[in-house]
N, C-alpha and C positions, 0 to 999 in steps of 0.2 A: 414320528412321533417329536423330536426335539424340533425340526421346521414349522412343525402347530404352533407349539408354544411364541418361537419366535415372532409369527404370525400376529399371536393373539397377542404379544408383547407390544408389536408395531404400530396394531391398530392404533390407538392415543394418537403417534405420530402421524398414522396418516391423515387422522379426522381433523388434528391441530393446523397440519398445510394448508389441506384442502379446505378448511370453515374460515382461516385465514383471512378476512377480509382486505385487509392490504392491496393484496392479492392481486384483487379482481377490479378494474376501475369502476367508482362508482356510475359514468357512463355509457358503461361495459357491460352491468348487470342480466339486462334482457338478450344478452349477446352470446350467454355461455354455450359452448359447445356441449349436446346431450352425453357424450364419455362424462365429462365433470359433474351432470346435473345426476345421471345415475350413480356416478364412484360415489357421490356425496351421502346419497341416498342407500346404499348398500352398506357403507360405514355410518349411518345415520349422525351424520355432521351436518351442523347446522350454521348460518352466518350466528358468529357470534362477534361482535365489536371488541371484547374481552380479552380476548384469544392473541397469544402475545408468541411472532416467530422465534424471537428471539430465544425463547424460555425452552420451547422446542428442538430448536439445533444444540441447543445446549446439552438436553437431555442426551441428545442423537449420538456425541460424543465430542472429541476434539477437533477432527476432520472436517465436523460440519460445523463447527465453532467460525475456525477457519473460511471455510466456504460462506459464511453469512459475511465474517471483517472483509474480504476480498471482493465481495459483490458486493458492499457499502463502498467501496470507491470506485466502483463503476454503474454509476445514473446510467451512461451510454448505453447499456443492457438492461437494466432490470429497472429505469426510470426513477426519476428524483424520490417521490414518496413512500415506495416500499427501500430504496438507498438509505433514508434520513431514520426510516423507524429500525432499520438495520447497524445503524451508528452507536445504538447504546449496546447493542451486544457485545456482552463481556466474559472472559474466558476465567475469572475466580470459579477454582474446586479447591476440593478437601486435601490438604497436603498426605503426601504416603507417610507411614511411620519412620521416625529418623533412623529407628535397627534399621531399615529397606537401604535409607540411606549409605549406612554405613557399610553394611552388605558390599552396595554397589563401589564404595571406594574400595573395599578390601580386597575383592573382587580385580579391580584395577590395577591396585600398585601393590599386590603381593604381600609380603616377607617386609617389604618397603613402610606399610599401611600406620603401622602404629608409632614408628620415629617420625614421619613428616605431620601428620594430623594430630595435635595436640589436644584440640580441642575444636568440638561439631555440636551446635545451638540447633533443639526441635525450629523447624518453620512455623509460622503461625498460617500462613495462606500461600496457595501456589496456581500458578496458573494451567491453563488446560497441557502446555506440553513439559513445562519444566517446574523446577521448585528450587528456592536459594535457602543457603544455610550462610548463618556465619559461624566461621570458624577461627581458629588458629592454626599456621603451619610453623615448622622449622626447617630451613636452610640453610647449610654452611654456616651453623651454630647461630643461627640471627631465627628471631622469630617475628609473625606476621601476622597482623589482622587480616582476615581476608573474606572476599565473599567464593561461599560453594555453592555454582548452578549443576544440579543436575536432571537431565532427563527422568520422565515420567518411564516403572517399567514398562516394558512391551508397545511404548508408543508409536516405534517406529515401525511395528507389525502389522498394529490398530491403522495407523497413516496408510500405509503400504495397500492395506486391504480396501481401504477405503477411496483411495483411489484410482485403483482399479474398477471397481464398481461406477466411480464417477468416468470414467472414460468409456466404459461402455453403454453406460447408457447416453452419452454424450453423442459418440460413433450413430446409435441404435437413431437418437434426435436428427443426427444429419440425414442419416439415409432417407428417414420419411418424411423428413419438413425442409420445403424449400429456405423458410425464415432461420428454422438454425443453423440452415450450412451459410446464408449469409452472414450470423452474425458469430460463427467458427463458434460454435461453443467446446470443440474439439480440443482450440488454443486454450479458451478458458480456463479450460480444467489443467490442460498444462503449464499454463504460467502461474496456475495456480497450484500445481507441484513443486515448480521451480520455486515460489518462496517458499514452503514448507520444508525444503530439503534443507533452506539453510538454515532452518529452527529446529532440526533435526540431527544436522550435524553441529556440535556447538563446535568445533573449529573452523566455520565459516565465520559466526558471528562473533568466531575473537580475532579473525581475521579481518571483518570489518570494523571493530570496537578500537582495534591495533590500527588501524590507516588512518580513520578518523581524529585518534589521540595525537598522528605523527601530522597530523594536517594543522592543527588548533596549539600545536606546542610553543607557539609564542603568545599565543590571543591570551589578553588578564581578563577574559567575562566567559572563559569556558573551558570545562576542563573532563576530562574522560580518565578511568581508573586504568591503571594499569594489568597489561594481562602477564601472568605466570607462564607460559609456554610452555615448560617442561612438569608443569603441572598439568596442562589440559587436552583433554581424550576428547574422542569422537560425542561422548555422554558427558562431557565433565568439563566443565568453564571458571578454570579459578582466577579472580582475579581481586585486585587492592579493596577492602572495605572502605567503602564513602563514609566518614565521620562526621557526617553535614545534617544539616536539619531538612526532613522531606518537604517539597514543594507546596505539599495539600495541605501543610500545617502551617497555616497561614496565620493565627493566632499563635503561635510560637514565634514564628518570625517579627510580629510586630512588636511582641514584648520582646525580644530581644535588641530593640530598635533600630531593624536593620531601614536600609534604604529601599523604600518598595516600589517607588517611582524605577528607581535603576535598576533594580531585580529583573521589573516589566523589558525595560530596553535590552536589556543583557538576555535574554530570555527573544527578544526578537535578532537584535543580533548575531546570537547564535544562530537561527534557521535559515537565514539571508545570507551570513559568511559559507556556513559548509553546502548551500545548496548552491551557490550563483558562482562563487570561489571557488571551492572544489569540487562540485559536483558528485558528493556523497553526503548523504544526510540523513538525520535518524530520523524514520519515518513514522514515529510513535511514540510523541513528544506530549504525553499527556503528563496529567501532574505523580503519577506512579512511582514514572520513569526518572524524574529530576527531582533532584538534590539543591541547597544553597549552602553553600560555608561562609567563615566568617568574614570572609573578604566581599561578601554578595557575587561570588563567582558563581555560575552554573553548571551543576555535573551532572551528569545523563548517567545511566545505565540501561541495560538491556537494549541489543541491537539484532535482535533477531529479525526486526524490519528494518532494512536503509531503503534510502532511495539513491537511486544514480542517473545522473544528468550527462549528457556529451557534453561537446563545446561547442555547438549550434544549438543545444537546447538551453544552455545557460544564457551564452549570447543573448537566443530568444526571450528568454524571461526577463533578461536586465534590461533588454530593449522595449520590449512592451511596458513594463511597469514604470522607465523611465519616460514614455511616450506618455502614458495616463497622468499622471503627474506633472507633466508640462503642457498637457492638449494637444499632444501631436496628432492626430489622429492618421494622417497620411503616412509619416513614419510607423506606427502601430501596421496598419495595411501594407506599407514593405516589407517588412520585417515579414508575413504570412508569407507573403508572393515569392520575397527571394527564398527563401527557409524551405520551399515548395510546399506550405500544409495545407495552405489554397490552391486549386486548379486556377492556373493562369485563364483558362475559358471564364473563369467569375470575371464580376464589374469590380474593379478594385477600387470605385467612384463612391460606388453603392457599397462596400462593404467598408469604406471608411465613415459613411454616416452610418452605417450599423454601430459602429463603435463607439461613437457620439451618443448613442442613445442610449451605452453602456457609461463615459467618463462623464459627462456634463450633469446627470443627476448627482452626483458623489461633493460637487463642486460646491463650495460654501456651509456643505451640511457639520454638526456638532464632531468633533474628532471620534467621540463614543457612533457615533452613527457610520462611519466608513471602516470599511472592509476588502483588505486585499483579495482575501480568501475567496467571501462574495463575488467580487469583482472578476476572477478568473472564472467562478460558476458561469456567471453569464456569459462571460467571453467565450467560452466554451459552448455554452448553448447557441452563440450567433454564430458561429466558426462552422457548427454543422450542419447549418440552414443552408450555407456556403461550402458546405462536403469539404470541408476538414477534415481528415484522415483521423481517425482515436489516435491520441497520442500516450497510452498508459501512464508514463513514468511524470507526466505533467500533471496527470487526473492524479495521481498518489500524492505529487506535490502540492497541489488544490488541497486535498483532504488535508495533507499534515498542517499545513498555512492556515485553514480552517480554527485546527485543534489548537497551533500556535499562540494568535491573537489571543483566542478564549480566553487559555491558562495567562498571558502577559497582560490581561486586561482583570484580570484577577488581584492583580498586584496594585494596576494601577487602570481603574475604569475611563479617562479621560486619555488612557495614551493615544496618541495620532499619528497611526500606523504610516500614514504619507509624509510626516513629519520628518520621524523618524527613520523612518527608509530612504529619503533623498539622498543625505549625505553618503549612505553605505552602499547605495547602489552608483551613486558618481565615482566614489573611490572605487567599487571592485569595475566598471566599465574603464578605468583606465591601468590597468594589470596589464601587463603585456603578456600575451599566449605562450612568445617562443622564450622569455625568462623566468614567469611560473613554471614551468614545465622543465626547464633548465635541461636541454636536449644537448646533449654530448655529441661530438662529430661522428662519435663509431655507432650512434643509436641514431644518428640521420642517414649515414651508410647503411645500416643493419634494413630501414624503413624502407629506403631504393629497393635494395637488391630483393624484398620482399614483392616490392610492385611489379619487378621484372619479369621473376619468376612465376608471379599468376598472373600476368600479361596473358598468355598464351588462353589461357581457362576464363578470364576474362572476357578476350575477344569473341571465343566460341558462343561465353552466354548473350554477349551480342549479336551473335551471329543467328543464334535461336530465334531471341526475341521477334526480329526483325522477320524469317521467316511464319513465326507466329502470327505477325503485324499483317503479312501480304495473304493468310486467310483469310481476314476478315477486311480489307481493305481492297477494294479494285475502284477502277476512274471514276464511280456513279458515288464514294465515299465508302464512309464503314456501314459494315451491312451488319444489322443486330435481329436477332431472331426474335421471330414472334413472341414466343413463349417466355424474351424476356423483358421485350415491352408489358406484357399480361403482368409481369410478376412485378414492376415499376408500377404499374397504375394502381396494382390491387392491393400492394401493402401497406398493413396497419399494425403500428406499433405495439397495438394493445394484443394481438396475435402470440407476441414473445413475454408475457403473464402467462397464458396456456402452456410454453413451450417449458417456460422454469417449474412450474408445477408438475408439468407430468415427467418432467428429468428429476425433481423429486423423488415422487413415485417411482419411476423405473427405477432410481437408487436403493430407495430405500428393499421393495421387490425383490431387485438380484443381493440384496446384503443378506437376505436372510437364507439363501443357499453358499 
């Protein structure tokens, strides 16, 4: 009986997902498979331009919200139109009662609770994963104003349950759909799970926050609250309370007489230096997570989502941006080929011409019309045509760059992204890799030992790869199975839309039981 009621409750969600017009491309409306047409009839689902997939996912719970937010960063998977629509997905929900928050703290700190936590103020807003309370703690006879971040009760259990359903649904799809297997939907869910593991273990978020704070400790334009490690737990993160003006309160910042142009530059500089210099950046830099202090320094909070760039990715990003600034399209092309992002079999000259088609239109434009984020979007579209493999870390950076530019231009609509970026990029380009990381002699020796120890495994891996290659190559060349050719010729990107819909439906049905 319980299962029946859960089915009834999920019917509106199923109907909303199937009715969502943006899921079916306009040029493919007449090619909807019979399965979906039948399902729409059974659920009385009609095409409705007013349906909102974001609201539907919000009603389904925190994991669905995060799934939507994650997919919004992967236009390579779901397409640009649906990606843009999901970018508006918010995860603000009703906060749980302060009594529940105190109960959680008391359970963690037991008899020390009352001695440590002197004051806790009710939270007016909350996110889908956690909520923050302003409080006061006493440590070593000193009192400190702090931000107390607490995971929502039972959130880990809910997320694990939903992720199990996601994995089952993705495996089913990969088993029966070549397109789903090609897109590695199981890997997509795995990446989502890894991202959520950061958010449901606040110690990991605290670690990211602490590392970024160490990286920018000498910067005069950016700050990060200090973490109270002795009070931080898996479900609790305690850090300094930010006594500054919220970045979204531009009217108050104007009233205080702050230099808004300087603030806009600092926001841009903060992102470029943490990403390209440090390789670790705040990947959710919307106005709600930023503050401005009296020195016009930017202060960031909520490090549940961060982006990582390795040395090669940092160099790649820096070089291509400088290449566009200097209109050196051959250099940009070389960077892509040298990094191995674009296969050597592609035509480098044609690739350089394609890059010129991106760079030239922005030359001579007004400052307000130039966007690095949009340029990166076009770049990834072009590189996709030249068989560049998807680089998830760069997609996350591109998505964050769009947000950062939007926030910065709220303070200075005429902020020239190129003019402000060039000196920063040139300075970062001079950074000596060895000096930056300051490898000690012992560390170099240990790295060498690791390489030598793992050498037999690496050799075995190479031997296996050679054996595999031998199976597909003979004296006539590479053997390609006829089914592979048919799959290549018949690939239709629009079929992915149906896979996404079916995936959502399967997950909903699985979650009933």
